[in-house]
C-alpha positions in Angstrom: -14.8 23.8 30.9 -18.2 23.9 32.7 -18.3 20.4 33.6 -16.9 19.2 30.0 -13.9 16.9 29.8 -11.1 18.4 27.9 -11.0 16.9 24.0 -8.0 14.7 22.9 -7.3 16.4 19.8 -5.0 14.9 17.2 -3.9 18.0 15.2 -2.6 15.4 12.2 -6.7 14.4 12.0 -7.9 18.2 12.0 -8.2 18.5 8.0 -11.6 18.8 7.3 -13.1 18.5 10.8 -16.2 20.7 11.5 -16.6 23.0 14.5 -19.2 25.1 15.7 -18.3 28.9 17.2 -19.9 29.0 20.9 -20.8 32.7 20.3 -21.2 33.6 16.7 -20.0 36.8 15.3 -21.5 38.3 12.1 -23.5 35.2 11.6 -20.6 32.9 11.2 -21.1 30.2 13.4 -20.2 26.7 11.3 -16.5 26.4 10.1 -14.0 24.0 8.6 -10.8 23.3 8.9 -9.1 23.7 5.8 -5.5 23.6 6.2 -2.9 22.6 8.8 0.1 25.0 9.3 3.4 23.3 10.2 6.5 25.3 11.1 9.6 25.2 8.5 11.6 23.0 10.2 11.2 19.1 8.3 9.7 16.7 10.7 7.8 19.2 13.0 4.0 18.9 14.0 1.0 21.3 13.3 1.6 24.4 14.7 -1.7 26.1 13.7 -4.6 25.8 11.2 -6.8 27.4 8.8 -10.3 27.8 9.7 -13.1 28.7 6.8 -16.5 30.4 7.7 -19.2 28.1 5.8 -21.6 31.1 5.7 -19.1 33.8 4.2 -16.1 31.8 3.1 -14.0 34.1 5.5 -10.8 32.3 6.3 -8.1 33.1 9.5 -5.5 31.1 10.9 -5.4 30.1 14.8 -3.0 27.8 17.0 -4.8 24.4 16.9 -4.7 24.1 20.6 -7.6 27.0 21.1 -10.0 24.3 20.1 -9.9 23.0 23.4 -11.5 26.3 24.7 -15.3 25.2 24.9 -15.9 28.8 25.5 -15.2 29.5 21.6 -15.4 26.3 20.0 -17.8 23.3 20.1 -16.8 19.8 18.3 -19.0 19.2 15.1 -22.2 21.4 14.1 -24.5 22.4 16.3 
């Protein structure tokens, strides 16, 4: 992780958090977590998230643990 410490992310607190793509694609650099996705079993933890690009409004789903990869995501807008 290029000398960075691992983020201590809490999936329940990710909603509306801001992220920057480490390598922007199609000028999409800044993203907001717009939804938390839980498995269908009641009482289970967050499994995935929906992120939305601020510039284009494009949404996609990914596993929330992928946000720990500093090669792909940086916390906050930079």
